C-alpha atoms as one frame of an Amber mdcrd trajectory, in Angstrom:
protein
   0.112  -0.105   0.083   2.731   2.327   0.863   4.511   1.634  -2.648   1.509
   3.555  -3.721   2.557   6.704  -3.075   4.887   8.608  -4.622   7.788  10.285
  -2.991   9.935  13.468  -3.319  13.297  13.157  -1.915  15.280  16.017  -0.183
  17.161  17.711  -3.163  14.162  17.685  -5.234  12.180  19.516  -2.724  15.459
  22.194  -2.423  16.537  22.545  -5.993  13.110  21.747  -8.377  12.439  25.269
 -10.247   9.950  25.444  -8.440  10.622  26.604  -4.661   7.348  25.659  -2.996
   5.870  23.194  -5.719   3.990  24.935  -7.997   5.003  23.578 -11.138   3.561
  20.213  -9.173   0.757  21.608  -7.788  -0.490  23.250 -11.413   0.095  26.816
 -10.741   0.193  29.122 -13.300   2.721  32.290 -13.184   0.712  35.716 -14.094
   2.976  38.516 -15.449   1.850  41.758 -14.079   2.771  45.300 -15.226   3.764
  46.456 -11.641   5.606  45.130  -8.531   5.999  46.338  -4.902   9.738  47.274
  -2.987   9.704  44.677  -0.038  12.037  47.425   2.387   9.631  50.325   1.563
   6.618  49.238   0.076   6.038  51.397  -2.971   4.527  50.392  -6.023   7.066
  50.469  -9.084   6.628  49.874 -13.144   7.617  46.488 -14.526   9.956  48.523
 -16.489  12.160  50.591 -13.844  15.376  47.812 -12.024  14.797  45.875  -9.448
  17.273  44.401  -7.170  17.701  40.726  -4.991  19.633  41.505  -1.433  19.543
  38.705   0.872  17.642  37.439   3.047  19.783  36.034   5.261  23.469  35.006
   5.328  22.027  31.426   3.663  21.964  33.070   0.658  19.253  30.875  -0.914
  16.234  33.571  -0.492  15.982  36.916  -2.009  14.077  40.058  -1.318  12.855
  42.313  -4.643  13.958  45.915  -3.824  13.808  49.210  -5.446  16.494  51.509
  -6.437  16.219  54.213  -3.848  16.541  51.553  -1.083  19.064  49.798  -2.917
  21.220  53.089  -2.913  20.226  53.379   0.856  21.655  49.802   2.119  24.642
  50.705  -0.414  25.610  53.799   1.394  25.086  52.319   4.929  26.459  48.853
   3.588  24.021  46.641   4.477  24.470  43.254   3.386  20.526  41.495   4.595
  17.204  42.297   3.865  16.510  42.430   7.679  18.717  45.422   8.189  17.374
  47.174   5.596  14.054  46.750   6.794  15.338  48.027  10.486  16.802  51.264
   8.816  13.361  51.996   6.887  11.538  51.577  10.148
């Protein structure tokens, strides 16, 4: 009975193209014309550049920030999104 269930290895969960299993569950990615900065929350249009800043020292997850927030993090020499959020508050 147990052999009937499909098992997924840890490496497939960690390194699959869809981190949270969207491909296996049939989710469709929607392309939007706007996005929000994860540090300041400002609405940005798709044509403006976005920058990825690591969430923590593991370098596996990144936050998407706008040009202004990226400049602030470079000016203050911040490495992680949490440090940038503390500065924004």
